[in-house]
C-alpha positions in Angstrom: -16.8 23.0 8.9 -19.1 20.2 10.0 -22.3 22.1 8.7 -20.6 23.4 5.7 -19.1 19.6 4.5 -22.9 18.7 5.5 -24.4 21.0 3.2 -21.4 20.0 0.6 -22.7 16.4 1.2 -26.4 17.5 0.9 -26.1 19.3 -2.5 -24.2 16.6 -4.0 -27.3 14.0 -3.3 -29.5 16.7 -5.0 -27.0 17.0 -8.0 -26.9 13.8 -8.7 -30.4 13.2 -8.3 -30.9 11.1 -5.5 -32.9 13.6 -3.3 -35.3 15.8 -5.2 -35.0 18.7 -2.7 -31.8 20.5 -0.6 -33.7 20.4 2.6 -31.8 19.3 5.7 -34.4 16.3 6.1 -33.1 15.2 3.1 -35.4 12.1 2.0 -37.4 11.8 5.3 -40.5 14.2 4.3 -40.9 11.8 1.3 -41.1 8.6 2.8 -44.5 8.4 4.4 -45.5 9.4 0.4 -43.5 6.8 -0.8 -44.6 4.0 1.2 -48.7 5.0 0.4 -47.5 5.2 -2.9 -47.0 1.6 -2.5 -50.1 0.9 -0.8 -48.7 0.9 2.7 -51.1 1.4 5.4 -50.9 2.4 9.3 -48.0 4.6 8.0 -46.2 5.7 11.3 -42.9 8.1 11.8 -40.5 7.6 15.0 -37.5 10.7 15.0 -35.2 10.6 17.7 -32.8 13.3 18.8 -28.6 12.5 19.6 -27.0 14.8 21.4 -23.1 14.6 20.9 -21.1 16.7 23.4 -17.3 16.8 23.6 -15.7 14.5 26.2 -18.7 11.7 26.2 -18.1 8.4 24.6 -21.4 9.4 22.1 -18.9 11.9 20.6 -15.8 9.5 20.4 -17.9 7.4 18.5 -19.5 10.5 16.4 -16.2 11.4 15.6 -14.6 8.1 14.5 -17.8 7.9 11.8 -17.9 11.5 10.8 -14.0 11.3 9.9 -14.6 8.3 8.2 -17.6 8.9 6.4 -16.5 12.3 5.2 -13.5 10.7 3.6 -15.1 8.0 1.9 -17.8 10.2 0.2 -15.2 13.0 -1.3 -14.8 11.2 -4.6 -19.0 11.4 -4.6 -18.7 15.0 -3.2 -16.0 16.0 -5.7 -17.9 14.4 -8.8 -21.3 16.3 -8.2 -20.0 19.6 -6.6 -16.9 19.9 -9.0 -15.3 21.1 -5.4 -11.6 21.3 -5.1 -8.5 21.5 -2.9 -10.3 23.3 -0.4 -12.3 20.4 0.5 -9.3 19.0 2.4 -8.8 21.9 4.0 -12.4 22.4 5.7 -12.0 18.3 6.6 -8.9 19.0 8.5 -10.4 22.5 10.0 -13.9 20.3 10.9 -11.5 17.6 12.7 -10.1 20.2 14.8 -13.5 21.8 15.7 -15.0 18.2 16.6 -11.9 17.9 19.2 -12.7 21.4 20.7 -13.6 21.1 24.7 -17.5 22.9 24.0 -18.1 21.4 20.6 -21.8 20.1 20.5 -23.9 18.5 18.0 -27.1 16.8 17.8 -28.4 14.8 14.7 -32.1 13.8 14.6 -32.9 10.0 12.9 -35.9 9.4 11.5 -37.7 5.9 10.9 -40.8 5.6 8.6 -42.7 2.0 8.5 -46.0 0.7 7.0 -47.9 -2.6 7.3 -48.7 -4.1 3.7 -52.1 -4.7 3.1 -53.4 -8.9 3.2 
Protein backbone atom coordinates (compact mmCIF):
# COMPACT_ATOMS: atom_id res chain seq x y z
CA UNK A 1 0.00 0.00 0.00
CA UNK A 2 2.90 2.37 0.75
CA UNK A 3 4.33 1.81 -2.73
CA UNK A 4 0.92 2.45 -4.31
CA UNK A 5 0.46 5.72 -2.39
CA UNK A 6 3.98 6.82 -3.30
CA UNK A 7 3.16 6.15 -6.96
CA UNK A 8 -0.03 8.24 -6.69
CA UNK A 9 2.01 11.00 -5.07
CA UNK A 10 4.57 10.91 -7.89
CA UNK A 11 1.85 10.87 -10.57
CA UNK A 12 0.19 13.89 -8.95
CA UNK A 13 3.48 15.79 -9.10
CA UNK A 14 3.79 14.96 -12.81
CA UNK A 15 0.14 15.90 -13.51
CA UNK A 16 0.61 19.22 -11.70
CA UNK A 17 3.81 19.89 -13.71
CA UNK A 18 5.99 20.10 -10.60
CA UNK A 19 8.23 17.43 -12.13
CA UNK A 20 8.54 16.49 -15.77
CA UNK A 21 9.03 12.73 -15.68
CA UNK A 22 7.24 10.06 -13.65
CA UNK A 23 10.47 8.67 -12.21
CA UNK A 24 10.83 7.50 -8.63
CA UNK A 25 13.92 9.69 -8.42
CA UNK A 26 11.68 12.74 -8.92
CA UNK A 27 13.69 15.82 -9.84
CA UNK A 28 17.03 14.50 -8.59
CA UNK A 29 18.32 13.56 -12.09
CA UNK A 30 17.52 17.11 -13.26
CA UNK A 31 19.24 18.98 -10.41
CA UNK A 32 22.79 18.81 -11.78
CA UNK A 33 21.61 20.23 -15.11
CA UNK A 34 19.61 22.91 -13.30
CA UNK A 35 22.66 24.00 -11.31
CA UNK A 36 24.84 23.99 -14.43
CA UNK A 37 22.23 26.16 -16.18
CA UNK A 38 22.57 28.60 -13.26
CA UNK A 39 26.34 28.71 -13.94
CA UNK A 40 27.29 26.74 -10.84
CA UNK A 41 30.71 25.12 -10.87
CA UNK A 42 32.15 22.10 -9.09
CA UNK A 43 28.72 20.44 -8.98
CA UNK A 44 28.62 17.47 -6.65
CA UNK A 45 26.05 14.94 -5.56
CA UNK A 46 25.78 12.81 -2.44
CA UNK A 47 23.24 10.04 -2.01
CA UNK A 48 22.50 8.23 1.23
CA UNK A 49 20.15 5.32 1.72
CA UNK A 50 18.39 4.94 5.05
CA UNK A 51 16.82 1.65 6.05
CA UNK A 52 13.68 1.47 8.15
CA UNK A 53 13.03 -1.81 9.96
CA UNK A 54 10.12 -2.73 12.18
CA UNK A 55 10.80 -2.37 15.87
CA UNK A 56 13.41 0.38 15.57
CA UNK A 57 13.28 4.01 16.65
CA UNK A 58 13.99 5.05 13.05
CA UNK A 59 10.91 3.12 11.98
CA UNK A 60 8.77 4.89 14.57
CA UNK A 61 9.88 8.26 13.20
CA UNK A 62 9.39 7.12 9.60
CA UNK A 63 5.88 5.87 10.40
CA UNK A 64 4.90 9.20 11.96
CA UNK A 65 6.32 11.15 9.02
CA UNK A 66 4.62 8.99 6.39
CA UNK A 67 1.33 9.09 8.27
CA UNK A 68 1.37 12.90 8.33
CA UNK A 69 2.73 13.38 4.81
CA UNK A 70 0.11 11.29 3.05
CA UNK A 71 -2.72 12.64 5.16
CA UNK A 72 -1.59 16.22 4.47
CA UNK A 73 -1.04 15.65 0.75
CA UNK A 74 -4.38 13.90 0.24
CA UNK A 75 -6.08 17.04 -1.21
CA UNK A 76 -3.13 17.58 -3.59
CA UNK A 77 -3.22 13.95 -4.75
CA UNK A 78 -7.00 14.08 -5.02
CA UNK A 79 -6.89 17.23 -7.14
CA UNK A 80 -4.32 15.97 -9.63
CA UNK A 81 -5.11 12.24 -9.70
CA UNK A 82 -8.88 12.42 -9.22
CA UNK A 83 -8.74 9.74 -6.53
CA UNK A 84 -11.86 8.51 -4.82
CA UNK A 85 -12.73 6.80 -1.54
CA UNK A 86 -10.19 4.07 -2.33
CA UNK A 87 -7.43 6.41 -1.14
CA UNK A 88 -8.71 6.23 2.43
CA UNK A 89 -8.75 2.42 2.28
CA UNK A 90 -5.27 2.38 0.78
CA UNK A 91 -4.03 4.85 3.41
CA UNK A 92 -5.39 2.71 6.26
CA UNK A 93 -3.85 -0.41 4.73
CA UNK A 94 -0.51 1.40 4.47
CA UNK A 95 -0.62 2.20 8.19
CA UNK A 96 -1.45 -1.43 9.02
CA UNK A 97 1.32 -2.75 6.75
CA UNK A 98 3.90 -0.44 8.29
CA UNK A 99 3.14 -1.79 11.77
CA UNK A 100 3.83 -5.40 10.82
CA UNK A 101 6.87 -7.05 12.46
CA UNK A 102 8.43 -7.85 9.07
CA UNK A 103 8.03 -4.38 7.57
CA UNK A 104 11.09 -2.99 5.84
CA UNK A 105 11.62 0.08 3.67
CA UNK A 106 14.58 2.03 2.41
CA UNK A 107 14.69 5.58 1.14
CA UNK A 108 17.53 7.20 -0.77
CA UNK A 109 18.10 10.88 -0.05
CA UNK A 110 20.18 12.91 -2.48
CA UNK A 111 21.85 16.27 -2.11
CA UNK A 112 23.19 18.19 -5.10
CA UNK A 113 25.24 21.34 -4.68
CA UNK A 114 27.61 23.61 -6.54
CA UNK A 115 29.65 26.77 -6.19
CA UNK A 116 28.69 30.03 -7.86
CA UNK A 117 31.48 31.64 -9.86
CA UNK A 118 33.30 34.58 -8.44
